[in-house]
N, C-alpha and C positions, 0 to 999 in steps of 0.2 A: 435434396439437401434440407437438413432440419433448420428450423427457425432459430432455436436456442440450444447451445451445448453448455451444460454446467460441468465444469472440470474441477474436481477436488484433488489436490496434490497430497499424497500421503507418504509418510516415512515412519514406519514402526508405530503406527497409530491405530492398532486394531480396536482397542476399547473406545477410542474417540470416535471412530467410524461407526461402531456398533451403537453408540449413544446418539449420534447426530444425523447419520444417513437416513433414518426413517422419516424425519421431517422433510428432508430434501426430496426424497423419492415420492412420498405421499402427497406433497403440496406443490410439486413442480411439473410432473409428467403430464398433467391435464392441459398445461399451457404450451403444448408442442415443444417440450424441452426434453432433451436426452441427457441423462446423468452419466458422467464418466468418473472413474477413480483412476488417476495417474499415479502409479506406485513407483516411488523413487528408490528402488532397490532395497525394499524392506527385508529384514531378516526375521521378523516376527510372523504371526499367522494372519496378517492383514489380507493377503490375496485370497487365501483359502476361505477365510470368513466371508469376504464379499461374494465370492463365487457361490458359496453355500447358502448365505442368508439374504442376498440381494441379487437374484438372478437377472433382474432387468437392468442392472447397472453394468455399463461397458467398462472393461479394464484396458488400460494402456500400461504396459509393463516396461519400465526402464531398468537397465541392468545395474546402475549405480545410483548413489545419492548425488544428484546434480545441483542440489540446493533449490531454493524457491524459484530463482530467475530462470536458469537453464532448464530446470524441471518443467516449468510451464512452456518454455520455448519448444522443447522437444515434444511435449504432449500435444501442443496445438498444431504441430505438423501432421498429426494423425486425425485431426478434427476438421470437418467442413460444416459450417453453419453461418448464418448471417451475423448472429451475436454469440459471444461466449461470455460465460460468467466465471471469473477466477474466484473460487469459493474456498475458504479455509475449512479444514475438517472439523473445526470446533465451532461451527456456526449452526444455530437452530433457526430455520426460516419460519415464516408465518403464512397463514392462508392468503392466497392470491398475491403473494409478495412479488411475483414476476410481472403481473399485469401493468402496474403503473410505470415500471421501467420500460417495458416494451412499447406501451402507448406513447410515452414521451419520446423515445428514440425514433419511433416510426414517423412521428410528426415533426421532428427536429433534425433534419439530415446534417446540419452544421455541428451537431454534438457527436463527438467520438466515443465518449464514455460517460458513465454515471455510476452512482452508488446509492443504495438505500440508506435510510437512517439506521445507525448501528447502536443498539442498546447493549448494556452489560448483561450477560447471562447470569452472573452471580448476584447482581443488584438490579433487578429488572426495571426499576423506574429511572435508572441513571443511564446516561450515555456511556458508550464504551470508549476507552482511551484511544485506540487506534482507528480513528475514522469519524466517530460521532456523527455529526450532520454535515460533513464535508470539510475538506482540508485546505489550508492556506499556507503560505510561506512568507517569512519576513525577509528583510533586506539582507540578512546575514546567513540565510539558509535554514533557520529554525522553523520546523513545521508546527502548526497548531490547528485547532479545529473549531468549528461552530459547536459549542458544547464542551470543549476541553482546551484549556490553556495551561501549559506546563503540567503540574500534577493535579490541578483542580478540575474535577469532572462534575458537570452540572446534572441536576435532576431534569428529566425531560417532562416539561409541562406543556408542550406544544409551541414553545416560544420560537422554535426554528423549523416550523412546518411548511415554510415556503420553499419552492424550487428556486435555487439560485446558482449562478456560475461559481465554481470553485477552482482552486489551483490544481488540487489532486484528489483522486478518488482512492479510497483504501484498497489495498490488495487483499483484504479479508473478504471482500464481496464486490469486486469490480465487474461491472457490466459493460462490455466494450464491443464495438464492431470489429469483427475479425480482420476485415480489410485494413482498418486503421491500425490495428495492432501490428500487422505484417508490414504495412507501408512505413511505419515508424521504426521498424527493426526489432520490435518486441522488447522484452526486458533485457537489460544488460547482464549477461551471465557472469561477468567478472565481479559483480557485486555479491554473488552467492545468495545473500539474504539481507533484507533491511534496506530501505530507501529506494529500492529498485522501481517501485510503482510511482514514486514521486518523480524520479528521473524520466520515466516513460511519459508521465503526464506533462512534464515540462517540455519535452520534445513535441508532444502533440499541440500544446498551447502555443509554443513559439512558431509553429507552422500554421497557425490560424484555426485549429480545431478547438472545440469547446469541451469542457468538463462540467458536469452539474451534479448536484445532489437532489434526489427525488424522494423526499421524506414520507410521501404517501405509501412507500414500501418500507417495511421494517423487518430487521432480523436481529437476533441476539448472538453475541460473540463472547466466548469464554475469554480469549486473549491470553498472550504469554504462555501458550500451551507447549511450545517447543523450547523456548529460552525465557526464563523468568526475567522480569524487568531489571533486576540488579545483577544479572549474570555478566561477568567480565567479557565473555565472548560477544554478548549482545552489545555491550558498551563499545567494544573494539569495532564491530561491524558498523554500528550507527555512526560513530565519529569518522571512521575511514571513508565509508561510502558517502557520507554527507559532503566531505571535502572533494571527493571525486566528482560527485554530482555538480557541485558548484563549478569546478574546473571545466567540466564538459559543457555547461550551459550558460554561464554568465556572459553577458555582453563584454566586449573587449575593454570598454571604458570603465567598467566596474571591477574587473577581475583583481587587479593588484591591490586596490584599497580594501575590498571585501576580505581578501585572504590575509592581509595584515591584521585587520580587526579580529578575524576568526582565530588567528594564532594566539592573540592575547586572550580571547574568551575561552579557548580550549585549555590554556594553561590555568586560567581561573577555575575551570571545571575540575581539572586534575587536583588543584590545591583543595577544592571543596571536598573531593573524595578523600584526600589525605586527612583533612581535619575530622572527617567522619570515621576515620580508621578503616576506610574501604580501600586498602592498599592495592588489591588486584584490579579494581576499577580505575584507580589513578594510573597504574602501569598501562592499562589498556588504552587510555587516552594518548600516552606517549608513544605506544606501539602503533596506534592508528596514524598519528602524524608522521612517524618515521616511514611507515609503509606507503602512505600517500605520496610522500616525496619520491620514494623509489619507483612507484607505479605511474607517476604523472605522465611521463613521456609516452607510455603505452596508450594513453587516452587522447593524445594530441590529434590523431586522425579523426576520432569521433567528435572532438570539439570542432575541428575545422568543418566537418560535414554538417554538424548542427548549425553552426553559424551561417554556412552557405544556404541552408534550407529555411532559415528564419525569415518570417514575413511579419512577425509581431514582436518586435524587440522589447516593448514595454508591455508586460502582462499585468492587467489590473489586479488580479488576485494575488500577486506578489506585492506585499505591502512595502511602503517606503520607510516605515518605522521599524524599530527593533523590539521584538516581543519581550525580550529580557528587561528592557527599560520600562515598557508598559507594565509589566508584571511586578518587578521588584521595586521600582522607584515611584511609579505612579499609582500603584495599588489597583490596577485593572485586572481583575482575576477571572472575569467571565467575558465571553465574546461580545455580548450586547453593549459592554462598556467601552469597547475599542472605538 
């Protein structure tokens, strides 16, 4: 059994793989890591290109596009390793990037997963939006990061170079024990894409396992390579999946109150899109809420299972305050001000 399996999920990303696979192959294999590309039913030349240009990379071929969540669930059934890295196809790694992650996990068995520091590939001195230096969650389910609050992304000057516990590790570069992944049930395939890694980390934290950011490891992430930030499909998935995640994981005493506030905040978000003339995004919010209501009963069994297995009902990395209030009304735009 290999120590580390790096699994890159691909869907019609031939040129992305050609650009970023070289860094992963050249800077990872020396650390007892095996690189896999799990192809999600691509119709472009991705598979042929990997076979031809990267013969050391192992291919896992899935017949259809199962999305991010089930794509990884199916791929990881074909992998045996102590640790797996869920790595986006648009990530450029740096020299010795795996060593700090492995060393920390080897000496901290209480930690289920970690992430490196994520910088922007386009603006190399800045953090990257989706992950930065570790993720947190506010009381109403809004994620934010060390290095990124709402749309404000900080320059990395070493201000967040300490290893700290976090609520969630980004799915762009998640380093996780395969046993913990399987014990927690993996990613929820019903999410398809977006928020699924936060849902997984919530399950792990509530069961007493820890998540950390190890910023001594650093990678560069392009970000929004599949769906752009303003894409209505992305808006729909983010809002719907966030509501589902809250329903699955919130303690019973919080569920009703949080969902009432979230309904109000979601309608405010839809109004904001309307005022900006972003009508498809406004519609996506309404569609997300409607679909959440229709799907909610299908997630009741998962909620009951999560609550039954919870041993840490109050998670320190889920803040008691609302990040929207901190940002818009108290002017706290960077993590160190919180």
